[in-house]
C-alpha positions as CSV (number, residue, x, y, z in Angstrom):
1,M,49.4,-57.4,44.8
2,N,48.6,-60.8,43.5
3,R,49.2,-61.3,39.8
4,Y,47.1,-64.0,38.2
5,S,47.4,-65.1,34.4
6,K,45.2,-67.6,33.0
7,I,47.0,-70.4,31.1
8,E,45.6,-73.0,28.8
9,L,47.7,-76.3,28.7
10,T,47.0,-79.1,26.4
11,N,47.7,-82.6,25.5
12,D,47.4,-83.3,21.5
13,F,47.5,-87.1,21.9
14,H,44.4,-87.4,24.1
15,E,42.9,-84.0,22.7
16,T,42.6,-82.5,26.3
17,S,43.0,-79.2,27.8
18,I,43.0,-77.3,31.0
19,T,42.9,-73.8,32.1
20,L,44.7,-72.7,35.1
21,R,45.5,-69.6,37.1
22,A,49.4,-69.1,37.8
23,A,50.1,-67.0,40.7
24,H,53.2,-65.1,39.9
25,G,54.0,-67.4,37.2
26,K,53.9,-70.5,39.5
27,L,51.6,-73.4,39.9
28,S,51.1,-75.2,43.0
29,L,51.5,-78.7,43.6
30,R,47.7,-79.3,43.6
31,Q,47.6,-77.6,40.3
32,V,50.1,-79.8,38.8
33,R,48.2,-82.9,39.9
34,R,45.3,-81.7,38.7
35,A,46.5,-80.8,35.5
36,K,47.9,-84.3,35.2
37,R,44.7,-85.9,35.8
38,A,42.8,-83.7,33.3
39,L,45.2,-84.0,30.6
40,C,46.3,-87.9,30.9
41,G,44.7,-89.5,33.6
42,H,45.8,-92.9,32.5
43,A,48.6,-94.2,35.3
44,A,50.5,-96.3,32.8
45,C,50.6,-93.8,30.0
46,I,53.8,-92.2,28.6
47,C,52.2,-89.6,26.3
48,G,53.4,-86.4,28.0
49,D,55.8,-84.8,30.5
50,A,55.4,-84.8,34.5
51,L,52.3,-82.0,33.9
52,G,50.8,-84.2,31.2
53,T,51.4,-82.1,28.5
54,R,52.1,-82.8,25.0
55,G,52.4,-80.9,21.7
56,A,53.0,-77.0,21.6
57,Q,52.2,-75.1,24.5
58,P,51.9,-71.3,25.1
59,V,54.4,-71.0,27.8
60,E,57.6,-72.6,28.9
61,I,57.2,-75.0,31.8
62,E,60.0,-75.6,34.3
63,M,59.0,-78.3,37.2
64,L,60.3,-77.4,40.7
65,Y,61.7,-79.9,42.9
66,D,62.8,-79.5,46.7
67,R,65.4,-82.5,47.6
68,G,64.0,-84.6,44.7
69,I,60.4,-84.0,45.6
70,L,58.0,-82.1,43.2
71,I,56.6,-79.3,44.7
72,G,55.3,-77.3,41.8
73,A,55.9,-75.7,38.5
74,E,57.0,-72.3,37.1
75,V,55.6,-71.0,33.8
76,R,57.3,-68.4,31.6
77,A,55.6,-66.6,28.8
78,I,57.1,-67.5,25.3
79,S,55.9,-64.4,23.4
80,R,55.7,-61.2,25.1
81,D,52.7,-60.6,22.7
82,M,50.9,-62.6,25.4
83,G,50.8,-60.0,27.8
84,L,52.4,-62.1,30.6
85,Y,55.2,-60.5,32.2
86,W,56.1,-62.1,35.6
87,S,59.5,-60.5,36.5
88,E,59.6,-57.0,37.7
89,Q,62.4,-56.4,35.3
90,D,60.0,-57.5,32.5
91,E,57.0,-55.7,33.5
92,R,58.8,-52.1,34.1
93,A,60.3,-52.8,30.5
94,A,57.0,-53.4,29.0
95,L,55.4,-50.6,30.9
96,N,58.0,-48.4,29.7
97,E,57.2,-49.5,26.2
98,Q,53.6,-49.1,26.3
99,H,54.3,-45.6,27.7
100,A,56.3,-44.8,24.7
101,Q,53.9,-46.0,22.3
102,M,51.4,-44.0,23.8
103,T,53.2,-40.6,24.1
104,G,54.5,-41.2,20.5
105,Q,58.3,-41.7,21.7
106,S,60.2,-44.4,20.0
């Protein structure tokens, strides 16, 4: 089952943003490059990170490398309130918590 979550990344210096769909918490290299162009398309600018983000983001971002070559990025929810659960253990815990709330158990 594919699990897609929309995330919005921003650059507060250029006041730009982009919304991407992360599949199982991962961004492809193509998505990383597209985000970089949309958030900060200036080649010599050093305002953001490798993804072009700057300022507070709704997710933690970890760039993925293979033998020193960028291959994509992994994103993880910072807050459980966002409803983004990408690991099986987190998702199972969240489902158990929702079930407990629905049945009135603590």
